[in-house]
N, C-alpha and C positions, 0 to 999 in steps of 0.2 A: 398305850402311850401313842397319840396321834402323831407326832414327829419326834427325833431324837433332839437332845440338846447338846450337840459334838462340839460345834463351832457357832459361838455367839458373838457375832460382830457388833460392837457398839459403834453408833453415829450421831453426833450432836445434834440435838433436837430443832435447834435454829440454823441448821446447814442445810438447804435443799440439795446444794450439789453434792454433799458428801452423801447424804441420805440415799439419792437416785444411785450414786455410784455403788453403794453398798448393796443394793438390790441384786446387782449383776454378778456377785462375787462367788454365788453359791454356797454362803452361810446356812447352818441350820436354822437360824433365827437371827433377824437383824434387829437390836435393841435402839430404840429411839430414846435418846438420852434427854430428860429433862433437868437431871440434878448436876452433878459435878463437870460436865461439860458444857453447862450454859451458866455465863455471870449473873449475878442477882439483877441486874438492872434489865435483863432480857428475857426472864422466865416467861410473862406474858406473850411474848412474840415467839418462843420457842413452842409455848401451847397451840397457838395457832398454825406455826408450821406444822407440827406433828400431826394435826387434825387433817391439815391439806394433804400431807404425804399419805396419810393412811387413806383418805377418800381418792388419792390418785393412783395409787400403786396398781401397778399393771396385773393382769392375769398370770399366773405363772410365778408371780414373787415369792421369795421364801415367806414363812411366818414372820409376822411383826409384832415385837413388843414394845413397851414403854416402860423405861426406868422413871418413876416419879419422885418426889422429894421426900425426905425422911418426914416422919409424921412429927417429931421433934422440931422441924423447921417452921411448921405453922404453913407451910406451903401445899401438902399432900391434898388436902381436901379441895383447893382450887384447883390442883392438876385433874383431880377425878371428875370434878364438876366440869371442866373443860372438855373431857373427853367422852362424857355422858352419851352423846348419841353415834359415836362412832366405837363404842365398846365392841359391837360384834366383830369389827375388823382387828381387834386385838386378841392376839394369841395369848399373851401373857404378859401381866405386869410385874415389875421387880420392885421389891421395898428393900430401900437401902437402910443402912445404919439402925436395923432393927434389934432391940436389945432386950425385949421381953415379950411374950405372947400378946401383951396389949396392944402393942405396935401392929401387929398383924390382924388382930380383932378389931381394931379401929379401921383400917382399911378394908377389911371384909364385910363390916357392918355396912359402911359406907356405898360399897359395890352393891350389897343386897339391893339397897334403897335404888340406886340406880338402875340395877340389873331387871327389878319388876317394874320399874317405869319405861325401860325402852324395850322389855321384852327379850333381852339378850340372854343367851345361856350364861352360866356362872364363868366368869373369867378368872384362869388359875392364877395363881401367884408363886413367885420364885423370889425367896427373902434372903437377903443378903446377911452375912454373918462377918462382922468387921472389927469386932470389938473383943475383949477377954470375957466380958460378960455376955455376949452372945454366944461364944464357943461355948462356955460352962453351961448356958441354958437353951443349948441348939435342940436338945430333944423335945423340950416343952415347947419352944417356937416352932418346930416342924409338927408338932401335934394339935399347934392353937386353932386352926380351922381346916376344913376339908379342901378349900380351895388352893392350899399350900402344895405345890407339885414337887418341890425340893428346894434344897439350901444352895447359896452360893458364896463361897470362899473369897472374903477381900483382904488381899494380900497388904495393900497399900496403907489402909487406916488400921488394920492391926498391927502393923510394925510401926506406926505412930504411937499407938496405945501401948504397944509393949516395950517401945525403946529400942527396937531392933531394925536392922537392915534387911530387905528382903533381898534375896538372892536367887539364883535359877535352880539351884538345888533345893532350896527352900526348908533345909535341915532344922533352922531355927523355929520352923512351923511344924515340924514333923508331928509333935503330941496332937497340937490344934488339927491339924489336918484330919489325921486319924480319928480324933472325935467327932468330927464334923461327918465324915463318913459314917461312922458308928450311928450316931445320932439319927441322921437322915434314915439309914435301914431299919434302925429300932422303931422308928416311928410309923414304917410301913411307906415310906416315901422312895421316890427314885434314888439312885446314887445323885451325888451332889455333883455342882460343876465349880471349875477353879477359877480364879480370877486370873487377870491378864499379866504377863510378863512386861513389867514397866519400862524396860530399855527399848524401844520401838526399833532401831537399827542393829539389834543384837539377836541375829537369826540363830546363832548356836544357842544362846542363853534361853532363848525360847523355846528351841527344840528340847533341850535339857529340862525345862520346866513342865514341858507338855508331857513328856515322857515319864517324870515323878509323879505328876498328876494321876496318869492313867495307871501306873502301878500301885498307886495307894488305894486306889478305887472309885476316882471322880468317873463320870460319863463323858466329860468334856471340859471345853475352856473358852475363855473370852479372849477374843482378838480386840486390839485397839486399834490396828492399823491393816489395810490390806494385805501388807508384805508378810503379815503373821499367818494369814489364812492358810496357805497351802502347808505351812509347817504345823498348824495344830490339825489341820484335816489328816496330815499322815501320820501324826503321832496317835491318834485316836481309831484309825482304821485299821482292822486286822490285816498283816500281812499274809503272803501266800502260805509261809511255813505253819503260821497258826490256823489257817482255814484248812491245810491239808491235815493236821493234827485233829481238828474238830471233826472231819469227815470220817477220818478214820475211826476215831473214837465212839462217833455216833453209830455207823454201819457196825462195828464190832459188839457194841453193846445192843443194840438192836436185835442182832443175830443171838446173843446170848441170853438175851431176856426171853426171846421165843424158845429156847430149850429150856426155860425154867431157872435159868440163872441170875443172880442179883449182882454179881461182882466178879470181874475178869481181870487177867493180866495180857497187856498186850505184848506184841513180840519184842519192842524194846524195853520191856520191863515195867511200863506204866501201870498202876493199879487204877481199875474204873469200877467205881460203883454208881449210884443213882446220882450223887451229888456232882460227879466228875462228868457224867454223861448230860447232864443238865446244864452244866457250864459250856460245854461244848455244843449243844444246840442253841445255848443263846447266843454265842459267839457266831455261828452261822447265820442264826436270825437278824 
């Protein structure tokens, strides 16, 4: 994995001021948005702005992604064509409102053509699951192309589809969220990313949302506003207690394994086998 997907900060593709500010906030990835953040009449201008931002990004900037428009909108191909000569600068392309493997294959096939023309390496995809159909078909969507890095859970559109109000705790999405985590891992993809907390001035709610996302197995979360960045970062970073536990487990199990043991009990009663030791090493890495 070249970089983690822990904090994804979205910025409107047609607002260079917000893009430039986002580059300095320490996000794991800055996603330049051509979809929901851009009015229909501004799509062409946003494509030009995103190209310019990609070309002008200074050394040391975080990885940059682009969220294109949904394939069903009829705008996705125009988005991709506009980005053809800057594909090597794009770390990740996000596909919104994907409801079937065909949505992913369409984008992947278009990228295959553009990559060959530009000589760029294959650009990975982050696929958004935002409807009931997408959740139920998540594994097939995740398996639809080798370009798919993982899935992204979209609470706003899913709430509209299901007729529920998204909350910070997200209990209304408990099954859907767990289904997405299982689908991504069963497909051999990384843990998915959780969507944003939609109330921008609700810091406590953002913290609760992020904590539940991590607890359920998501690797990171979207931020829509700079004030959400430190909250999301803190929620997904292991604290000193977790790191101390991981160091103790890793050290004890390495000693036990050298003595020919495959399972041990720590002084606090914790049972440790290969799976627990692997989780500790993952946490430390």
